[in-house]
N, C-alpha and C positions, 0 to 999 in steps of 0.2 A: 576411223579417219578422227575419233574422239580421241583415241591413245596416241595419236600421232602430234594432236593438239595439246595434248597433255603434258608431252616429254619435257620441252621448253622449262615450264615451269618448276617439274621436277628437278631437272638439273638446276636449276637457279636456288631451289631448297635445299640442295645437298652442298657438304663441308668443301671449300674450293680445293682445299687438297685432294679428296677424293675425287672432285671432277679433271684435276689435274692428272691425276694418275692413269683417268679412262682415257683423258687427249693422248696421254705418254703413250700408251699401252695403242690405241689406235696408228699414233703416229709412226709406232716402230712397224706396221704393218705397211709404210707407205703412205699412208693418209697424207697428204699436204697439208689439206683444210683442216685437221685434228691438230698438225703444229705449228700453225696459223693461231688458231683459236686458244690454244696455251698460250703463246706468246703475246697475246689480245688481253689473255685471262691475268696473266702475270703483271702487264704492264697497269692493266684496272686498279690493280691492290700491291703499289710501291711499297707499305709498310708490311705487307706479309712475308712474315721472315720465311716461314715454312714452305710456301709456293717458289721463292727463290731459290733455297737451300737445299731443298727435298724434291723439286721440280722441275723447276726451268734446266738447272744443271745435268739433269738425265738425259735431255733430249738430246740426240747425239751430233755433235756442231758441224756434221756433214749437210744436218737437215735445218739446225739453227741458224746456221750464219747464211744461208739464202733466205730465211723468213726475216730475220733480223735486217737484211739487207733491202729490204722491199719499203722500209720506212724508218729511216736514220733517225729523225728526232726522237722517235718513238725508242729505238733501240738504244739510243743514248740515255733515256729516262731509264729503262731496265736498268742497263748496266751502270749506272750512279744510283740507283735503289741497291744493287746487286754490292755495289762496294760499301754501300751504309750499313751493311746486313753482318760487318763481323763478330757482333754478337747477337743473340737472338731478346726476343721480347723482356725476358728478364735480365738482360746484360750477361748471360752467360755465355762461356764463348763453346763454337761448334766443337764437336767430336774430332781428332787428329783425321780420319779417314774423310770426313765432309769437307774440311781446310782441302785436303789434297785433290778431293772432288771439287769443289769449286775454283781452285787455282788453276787445276789443269784442264777445265771446261772454258776455262778465261785463255789460258795460253791456245788453245785450238782455235777460239773463235778470232783472235788476235793475227797468228798463223792462217787463218782464213781468210781475213781481213786484206792482210798484207799481199797475197797471191792474187787476190783479185782486184787491188790498187784501190782499195774502198777505205781512202787516209781516216775519212772520220768515223767510220766502226773500228777502226786500229786502234786512235786514240782512246775511243772512248772504253773498248775493251783492255786496254793496256795498262790505263788510267786504272780499272776496279782491279785490275791483276795486282799492279804496284801496291794498293794500298792494301788487299788481303796480304799479298807478300810481307810488307812491312809490320803487319800486325802478329805476324805467325810466321817463323823461321821455320816451314818443312822441307826438309830434304827432296822429301820424292818427286813433289812438285820442281824444287828446282834445279833437279839434276835433268829436268828435259827443256826449262827453260833456258839454261844454261848456251848449250849448245844453238840454239835458236837466236840467242841475242847475238853471240858470235859471228853467226851466218847473215843476218841481216843486212840489205845493202842499201843504196838510194835514198830515198825520200821517206821510205821505212824508219830506213835507222835514223835519219835527223827528228824526226814523231819520236820513237822510244827513247833517242837518248835526251832528246826536252824532258821526258814526263821521268824519266829515272832521275836526273837532276831536280825533278820536282819532290824526288819520294829516296829520298837517301836512306830510310831505314830500307828499303828495299835494295837499291842498288848497292849495297856495300855487300849484300849475299852474293854480288855476282863482280867482286873484285878480280877475278882469277882470269876475267875476260881482259881484264889491262892490258895482259902479259901476252894475249894473241896476237900476233903480227898479221893474221887473216884477218881479225875482226876489223870491223870501219871505225876509224879516226872516233869518231864521234860518240860511239858506244864505248869504246874504251877509256875515251877520258871522263864519260859520266860515271864509270865505276872504280874510276883510278884513285886510290886512297893512300895515305903515304903510312897509315896504321899497320 
């Protein structure tokens, strides 16, 4: 009993990234409570670059999507914080692999939000995605994002097109979609460039 009472204190004294990695391991075994605890830990530390870039984006999107959906205001704050972490606390760039990892995770969260018609989550995830994409011209994630943009329809296309117009530094990376007649007209117009 005493050992159990001491556990929370020991966890609090641990570095947040170490605690986050333990929660990640538990989440990978199907522990939904660990996934929620990880998201809560990240939410409590919006300025912690390491938690966002080295822990949150390692949580599988099929798990992270539903957890983020349970509290949209919290999810929006987390994704806004992730968008602000395009540089670390020393102003240094992430490694190329980290850039890819963050962008692909945000794309997967945006796809999940689109599939579940969770428009607020879609807006928050796509905003963070286009912020990172405007900062770093990473071809690997763009190769996945491009066909997604070409296939978006309905209200999702309206939301994403609006965000692309707000992020021209990202929109220009997808100018090829403008020539795709199967793509939604709003998306095509948002990425169209005369250059």
